[in-house]
N, C-alpha and C positions, 0 to 999 in steps of 0.2 A: 240710338236716337237719330231721327232724320232732321233735315233742315226745318221742316214744317213743325217739328216738336220744340224748336229752340226759340227763346226770346233773348235778345241782346239788350241790356240796359247800359246805355252809353253815358258816362259821367265825365264832364269837362274839367279842366284845370283852373288855375288861378285866373281871375279877371274875365273869364269867358262863360258862355252859357251853352245850352243845347244846340244853338245854331251852328257851332263848329262841327257837329256830328250829322247835320241834316242830310248832306249828300251821301255819306256812308250809310245812313239809315235807309235812304231810298233804295240803294243797291241791295242791302240785306233783305228788304221787303220784296224786291223783284226776284230774289233768289228763293223766296218762300218762307223766310223767317219773320218773326215779329221783331221790331226794333223800336226802342224808346229812348230818344235823346233827352236827357234831363237838363233842366236849368235849376240849380240849387237855390234854396231860400237865401234871400239877401243878395242874390246875383241876378234878379229879374223875375223870380217866381218861386213860391213855396211848393213843396210836394212834387217838383219836377215838371210843372206845366210851363212850357216855354212861353215867355212873354207875359206871364201873370205878375201881379204886384208882389214885390219882395217884402221880407221882414226887416230889411235894413241891417244896420251894423250890429244888431243884437244877436244875429245868427252865429253859432259856433260849430265846432266839428260834430258834436252830438246832434245838432239840428240837421246837419247834412247827412249823417248816418241814417237819421229817421226818414229823410227824403228818399234815400235809396231803399230802405226797408219797405216803405209804402209802395214803391214801384215794383219790388219783388212780389209783395203780397197782392198787387193789383193784376198780375198776369197769371193765367192758368196753364201756361206752357209747361210741359214736363221738365224741360231743361232750361234753366236760366243761366246765362253767361253775363257776368258783371265785368264791364270794361272801364278802366280808369286811365286817364291821361293826366300827367303832372300831379297837381294837388288832388285830383279826383281819385287817385289810388287810396288815399286815406279813408274817405267814406266808403269806398268799395270794399276794402279789406275789413273795415269795421263792421259793415253790414253783413258780409259773408260769415264773419266770425259768430254773429248772433243768429243767423238763419242758415247754418251749413247744410241742413237737409233739403233746402229749397234751391241751393246754388250748385250748379254742375261744375262750374269753372270760373276762375278769375283770370282776366287778361290785363296785364300792366303794359301800357303803351309808352315806351321810351322813358321809363321812370323806375327807379329802384324800389325794392320791396320795403315798405315801412315796418318798423319793429314796434313791439309793445313799449309804450312810453314815449315814442317819438312825436314831437310836434312838427307840423308841416312847415314851420318857419325855416327848417333846414333846407327846404327846396328853393328859397329865394336866392337867385344866382349872384347878386351883388354882395361881395364879401363883407363890406363894411356894414351894409344894412342888415344882412343876415346875422352878423355878430351882435349888432345892437338889439335885434329882435330876440335872439336867444338869451342875451344877458337879461333882458326884461322879463323873460319867462322864468329864468332861474331866480331872479330877485323876488318876483311876486306871481307865482304860477296860478294862483287861484283867481286873480282878477286882473291879470296883466293886460291893460289897454282894452278892457271889454267894450268900451264905447267907441273905439277908434277904428279907422279903416286905412288900408294900404292903398294909396293911389295907384291907378293903372300906369303901366309904362307909357312913355311917349312912343311915337312911331319908330324912332331910332332906338329907343330903349328896349324894344322887344327883341332886338338882336342878341342881347345878353341873356335872354331866357332860353335860347336854343336856336339851332340852325333853321333858317327860313328857306333853305334850299327847296326849290320847286313851288314855293307859295306864290311868287311873282309880285309885281308892284301892286296890282289891284288887290290881291289877297292880303298883302301886308297892310295896305291902307284900310281894308275892311277890319282887320284884326285890331288896329289902333282905334278905329272909329267906334266899334261895338264893345270895346273893353269897358268894364265897370270896376268900381272900387271893391276890394276884397275885405270883408269883415275881419278885423284883427283877431277876434277870438277864434276864428277858424284856423288861424295859424298858431295860436298860443296854446290851445287845448291839446294835451297829449292824447295820442291814440291808445285806447285800452283794449287789449285782446285777451281772450280766454284760452287760446291755443287751438281752436278748431280751424282757423284760417291764418294765412301768413307764412312766415319763414319756417315755422315748425310744423306746418301742415295740419292735417293730411289733405285738405281740399286742393285739387289740381290747379296749378298756376302756369300760365303761358306768359313769358316775357317777350314783347315785340321790340327788337333792337333796331334802332335807326342809325345806320352806319355813318351817315353824313353828320350826325350829331355826336359821334365819338363812341357809340356803344356797338359792340359786335361780339360774335362768338370768339373771335381770336383774342379780343381783349379780356373776356371772361376767363378764357383758358390761361392766358398769361398771368392774370391775377391769382388764379387758383394755384399755379405752379409756385408762386412766391410764398404760399402758405399763410396768408393773412387770415387769422381766425375770424375777423369781422365779416369776411366774405365767404366763409365755408358753406353758408346756406345756399349759395348759388348752385351747388352740386347736389342739393337735396333731391330725393327720388321723385317728389311730386312736382318738381319744376322742369319745364322744357322751354325752348326758345325758337322763335322765328325771326328772320332778318328781313329788313327792307333797306334798299339803297336810297334813302331819302333823309330829310331833316327831321326836326323835332315835331313837326305838325303834319304827319302823314295823312290825316283826315282832310286836310286842306290841299296838300301838294299832290296826293295820289289817292283820291277817294275810291276809285275802282279797285286798286291794288290793296288798299286797306280793308275793304269789305271782303276781298278774297282771303286775306290773311286771317281775319276774324273767323270766317267760316272754316278755315283749316284748323285754327285753334280749337274751335268748338268740336271739331271732329277728332280731336286728340292728336293732331299732327304736331311735330316739333322735334327739335334736337335736344337730347338730354346731355348734360355736361357732367363729367365725373372727375374727381380729383386724382392726381397721380397716386398710384399705389405705393405703399411703403417700400416695395422691392425695386421700384423704378426710380432711377436717378433723374431729377428734374433737368430739363435741357440746359438751363443756365449753370448747372453744376457739373456738366460733362466736360471732358478734356478739351482744351484749346486746340484749334485746328493745326497749329504749328508747334512742334517740339522745341522748347526753348529752355535753356538752363536757368536755374535759380540764381538770382543776383543778391549781393548784400543789400539789406533793406533796413532803413531807419524809420521808426514810427514816432510821429509827433502829434499827439492828440488824434484827430480824425484823419490825419494825413500820413501816407506812406511814401517814402522816397526810395526808388530802386536805382542803385548807383553803378556807374561804369567802374572799370577796374582801377584806373589811375586817379590822382587827386583832383584833376580839373583846374579851374572851374569849367563846367559844361553847361550847354543850353539845357532847358527843361521842357518836357511836354506834360501838361496837366490833363489827365483823363477824367471826364465828368460823366458819371453813370446816369441812367434814366430813372423812371419811377412812375408812380409812387411805390416805394419799397416799405413794407410794414416795419414799424419801429423795432419789433422783436425778431426780425428775420435774422437767422444765423445759417451760414456765415454772412457777414455783411458784404456789400458789393466790392470793397477793395480786396477781399479774399476770394471773389469769384474767379474761376479759371480764365475767363476772357480778359478781365482787367489785369490780372497777374501776367497774362501772356503779352498783352500790349505793352505794359510797363517794362517787362524784361526785354522785349524786342527793341524798345526805344533805347534801353541801356546798352544793348549789343551794338547799336548804331552810334553810340557816343553821346547820348543825351540822358539826363536824369528822368526816369519815368515816375511821374507823381500820380497817385490815386487819392481820392477823398471820399469819405462816407458823409455826403451831405444829407440834410434832414428833410428831404422831400418824402414825407411819410403819408401825406394826403394832399388833396387838391388845394388846401388852404396854405400849403407850406412853401410856395414858390419864393416868396421874399426871404424866408429863413434859409432856404437852400442856396439862393443867390449870395447871401452873406457868407455862408459856409464856403462857397467856391472862392469868393474874394479873399477870405481869410487863408484858404489853402494856397492861393497864389502868393500871398504875402509870406507865408511860411517857406514856400519853395524859393522865392527870390532872396530871402534872407539867409538861406543855407550857404555855408562857406564853399561848398562844392558846386554851386549853381552860379552861372553867369546871369545876373539879374537883368541884363539888357537883351537876353535872347530866350524868349519864352513863347511857347505855342499852347493853345487851349484846344481840347478835342472833346466834343460833346456827342452823346449817344442818345438815340430814341427820344423820349419825352424830355430828357435833359437838354435837348436842343433849344428849348424855350429859354434856358438860362444863358444862351449865347447872345441874346439881344443886347444886353448892356455893353458887351465888348464890341459888338458890331456898330452900335450907335456912336461910340466914342472910343475908338481903339487907341490905347496908349502907345508911345513910341517903342517900348520894349516888347510889345506883342508883335511877333514876326509872322505868325500864321494862325489861322483859325480853321479847325477841321470839324466835320460833321459826318456821322455815320448813321444811316437809316433814321434821320431825325424827324421829329415833329417840329414844324417851324411856324405854327400859329396855333393858339389854344382853341380847343373846340368850344363853340358858343355856350353850351350848357355848363361849362366848367366854372364859370364865374370868376375867371382870372381878372383882377381889377386893372382898369386904366390902360394906357397905351404900352406899358412895359410888358416884357415877355412875348414880343411879337417880332421874331427875327425876320420874317418876310417883309416887314416894314422897315426895321432897323437897318437892314443891309444897304439901303439907299445912302446911308451916311458912312459906309465902311471905307470909302476912298480907295487907297492903294493896298489895303490889307489883303494878302493872298488868302483865298478860301479853298479848301480841299473837301469835296463832298462825295462820300461813298453812297451810291444809290443802288438799291437792290431791285431786281426785276419783278420779284413776287411780293412786293410791298403791299400792305393794307391800303385800300383805295383812299381812305380818309387821311392817311399820312402822306401818300404820294401826291395828293392834291396840294398840300401845303408846300411840298418841295418844288413843284412846278411853279407855284406863285412866287416862291423865293428866287428861283432861277430867272424868272421873267423880270422881277424887280432888280436883281443884280445886273442883268443885261442892260436894262434901261439906264441904270446908274453907272455903267461901265466899270463895275467891280469885277475883278478877275476871279472866276470860279473854275477850278479844275475838277471835273466830274470823273470819278472812278466808278464805272458801271460793272455790276455783277448780275448779268441777266438771269441766271438760274437760282440766285440766292433769295432768302426770305429774311424778314426782320429777326434780328438776334442770331444770325447765321453762324457766328464764330465757333460755337460749340457743337451744334448738331450737324453742320455741313463741313466735311473734311475734303471737299473736292479740290482739284488742282486750280480750278478757276477762282475759288474763294481764297485759297492760300496766296495766289499770285496777286490778287486785288489788295489783300492786307499788306503784303510786302510793298507794293507800289504806293499805296497811300502813306505808309510810314516813311518810306524813302523820300517821298515828295515833301511831307511835312518837315522832316529833318533837314532837307536841302535848303529850306527857307530860313533855317537857324544858323 
């Protein structure tokens, strides 16, 4: 199929209309394709006619699926590509499932694949509101709030819906000004699929990953290595991916690049992702980069304590893993080679190495995980072989967000806080509530607490940006941060990378932390 044979039907997300796709549609038409930006019923126009009178709050998901079906049936192009952004993926997948012979490909822009039975309410980023909406659906799915509407976000509130990188002040103001209420029933009504489209295929799907909003091929690969059965569909043979280095609104931030990406998707370009083979050991279960002898270990609930030889009392280093880690993952993080290695090395240096299986199993679990870490610290400090007044906390990867509480109000007994390839601000689309879990802001209150930060040179760009923001805030607040740089290392380097540079950096970071104890 040529570009001239292709029609793109562009479906917007919550609170928006076809106007967000207008610039992209113009570029696609200039390239020779047909392009139809839709405004869904109740959002400013029925049947996809931008600017027409809407049906109001009575519209539901089935109404919007019908809008997309009419658009598909209204074009005679041989190849129809349905493009959905945010909420728009629900009517897109629903329509493709009903007319699979007329649809050549689905493109999901910075939004996960909806499953059969999923309500779109799960996309609402504000956790408290999302939970309230989902509870209402569970209590009365047949008529939950059928006459209600969800008010559009404020200008500031849009930030919680996804990264606005590249949109600019004028674009953000336009987004706030043109936003309309979302009919509640469009969020409440579950998506119903027959299996022709969606996660089970076979209709081809391209996912457009926007790295500045926290989605990337690297993160998909990491999730698949952990073996979460909920995410196994990401490696399905009919799925492929293209990346963009922008935020959640690529059609506004980079319309030219977005049009090019859509043309590439229509041509079948993209990277396929495959799960690790059964014969291949996942990277996080490979041997630790330093040979270290096993130590006596005590297990107290979710907490393990790796003990030095003599009675002590000794200082303690509490190691906090990242995530989310699937609830059923085995072995659990405290038995992963990296955390066994760190804890045993700490014991070799005369400190109790403490590991904890906190329950960050999904993006709604930060508060629960933070409590697990606090409980683990209490267990460690109460142990007879631990000096309760000499404790360090060490956070890894996404676990770095859990450091914020301790930076914001460091207790007297906390002698050092360490971070290794950390994420230090949540991605906007994650819906992490309130000002908590933002170490890049909390560090301003850290005072004289020593911080040791291990920075890898091949870090994911979206993680690295939060580290630089953290260091700038620490410098402005005159907080002492010692940076241990490993230019050649990547995220999670301790098991795949056995270089001398990496070993030396781990030894240096550990000795530095223990020296503060």
